[in-house]
C-alpha positions, 0 to 999 in steps of 0.5 A: 377214334382216340382209343383205336389209335392208342391201341394201334400205337400200343400194338406197334410198340409191342411189335417193335419191342418183340422185333428187338427181343427176337433180334437180341435172341438171334444175336445176343452178342452183337453190340454194333449197329449200322452207324458203326459199320458206316463209320468203319467203312466210309465212302471212298475218296475218289475222283468223280466218275471213278469206278469201284469194281470187283471180282468175287471168285469162289474157292471151288476150283480153277480160274475159268476163262469166263472169269478171267474175261470178267475180271479183265473187264472189271479191272480195266473199267476201274483202271481207266476211270481212276478207280479201284479194283478189288477181289473178295473171296466168296467162300460161304459155300463150304461144301464145295470149297477146294483148299488153296484154289482161292489163292491160285486164282490170284496167282493166275490173275497176276500172270496176266497182269491183273493185280487187284488194288485190294484183295484177300491176301494183301488186304485193304481198308475195306476188309476182311476180303473173305466172306467167312471172316465178315460174319460180324458185319452180316450179323449186324445188318441182319439184326437191324433187319429183324429189328425193323421187320425186314426179315424174320426167322423161318423154322420150316424143315426140308420136309416142310419145304418139299411138301410145299413144292409138291403142293405148288406143282399140283396147283400149277403155281409159281414155286417158292416161299412167298405170299400164302406159302411163306408160312413162317412169316405169319407166325405170331412174334411171341411164338417166334421168340419162344421157338428161338429160346427153345432152341428150334433150328431156323434160317433168316428170310428177307421179307419181300415187299414185292408182287409178281404181278408187277414189273420193274424198270431195270437199267443195265450198262450193257443191255440198256433199259428193260422190264423184269418181274418184281421179286416176291420171294422171301429168300433165305439171307442167313443159313442154319449155320449162321453164314449168309447166302450169296444174295445177301452177302452180295448186298452187304459186301458191295455196300460196305466195300463201296462198289459202284459198278458190278460186272458179272456174267449174264447168268446173274440177270435173273437175280437182279430183281432180288438184289435191287430190292434188297438195296432198296429195302435197306435204303442204300444206293444201288450199284450199277450193273453190267452183265457181260456176255457168256463165252460160248462153244459150238457143240454139234451145231448147238451153242452152249456155254464154255463148260468146266467139265467138257472143255479143257480151254475153259480153264485158264491153266490150259493156256498157261501150261500150253504157253500162250503168251499173256499178251496174245490171250488177253488181246483175244479177250479184248476182241470179245470185250468190244466190237471196235477193238480189232479196228483199233488194233489194225490202226495201232498194230504195236500199241499196248492193248490197254491204250484202248479204252473199253466202253460198255456200249461196244459190248456184244449182247450175244455170247461170243463163240470161243475160237482157239484158232483165233487165239493162236493167230493173235498169239503168233502176231504178238510173239513175232513182234517180241524182241529177241531178248523178250522172247528169250526171257519169256520162253525161259520163264515158261519152260522153268515152270512147265518144261524143265528139260527145255529150260535146261537146254536154254540155260546150257548156252543162253547166247546160242538160244538167243541166236536161234530166237533172233532168226528173222525177228524184227523188220516189217514182216517178222517170221511167225513160227510160233503161236505159243512157247510150247511150240518153240522146242519141238521146232528147234530141238534139232539144234542141240546134238542130243535131240538131233541124235534122236531124230537120226535113230528114226527113219529120216523123211527123205523123198522115197522116189529118190535113190540113196546114191542121188541123196548121197551125191547131193550131200557130198556136193554141198558138204564140199562147199557149204558157202556160209560166208555168203549173204542169204541171196548169194548163198541161195544162188550158189545152192541153185548152181549145186542143184544143177550140178547134181541133176536138179532144176534150179527153178520149180517152173522149169521142173514142171515143164520137163520133169523127166529131165531132172531128179527134182527142183531146187526145193527138193535139193534143199530139202535133202540138206535140211533133213540131213542137218535137222532130221526133219523137213521143216525148220525156221529159215534154213540159211540162218539155221546153217549159219548158227550151226556152223560149218563144223557141225554141218559137216559132221551131221552130213557125214553121219547121214551119209554113213547111215544111208550107206548102212 
């Protein structure tokens, strides 16, 4: 018995020594250890229950609407708990990287007021915040895992792996690198060391202790407790180029950046057993997980995830370029985030949306259908509540970026534009003409002569059932006495009197009773003047439009219309 124990002891020592030799052969220049990393990246000093959350985009394209939603939730949970929200760049997939897209993500987040406490541009105490710059950290951890027999080099080629998958398909067993199929796990360590020293290509795999026959209990902050199959796959944690895989980098970054809550899309649910197993294997505290519902789209009766390739509204830039107010779009995302938000908004119509406290238990479990019409409706409500100064400032800011001609017009006479934006603004029922900043100019462009003149070159939308002589008579009658010194109700009464004089009914109800007696009703009469002055049938409140244009400009435009009609 003593001899057996001694042999086992010697074998264990030899194995441990071989593990260290393998680790040193893989990482000959790594001198730091886990204790050093724990000292460099200590636990954060934060209030009890403060959350440390993160947003971790890849530099592979535009900011997705779903990513804005996820970052909004992460940011709010951190801010409302007195915690930290940071942003790191997961750039280890070098083949798909698009230069500059990472920085653009931060720019677009900032437009919505989502500004990380730490990020890959501003930095912070737990950086670097770019994964490709954190290789020294990953190397230390992987070296430790090799030394402690938690990982091993794998020398399988792509051809070896393809042959293995074909065999598994024939045998109808679970695919992957596990159990008897994890062939490099079984190579004697002396041979492993020799292969490394010989310069053979390899990756590093995690040595999973799991068994697919077992179930593990998982708790999700949104979805509650449930069971999932335990991971048994020996996943790759370091690729052949020396960079980590997503699964492993996630482990290391969230530990040493001290994430406490990981909010991410529900598509990552399947990876949860791997991530939890990695944390447990390292003896590190697990972060809590909250898997957010995907934003869905109804496509020919079928629900599917909002797609980068198919749906323009999948890109946050779509809403920026269209000029949806940040306040409206964020509010829409809040209605997706918590089922009780809309009831709160009804009780607090003018409150800041961030006075509302997000909660995990009010998150919907099913993906919300994206509703662009609802975005427009909410945005109309928000824009209507802006003061004249605010909408003037924000419209100009947007136009400078996306519609410079509009910006030039605004800046040519800022007071004039301010007056236009003031039309029926304020009060209990403010006018809702605009859903987005790009709506403004097409609605009010006629207020500027150069654009009004363009309308006059086209066919004016007068009622074709009215003779030109009737139209000219209406215009001459109004032009003789525009009455802009009256209040709105008095002006309208004066308008009805003119309508009667010109053969139009002063009331729609009366006109409907006896259509043959009139050319039309008061609305038809006013429409003639509106078209003459604006070139279009619909405008913001016509009384205020006329007041802003002034008698001289109105008279000039009416005379121009009469001249065109006579031609």
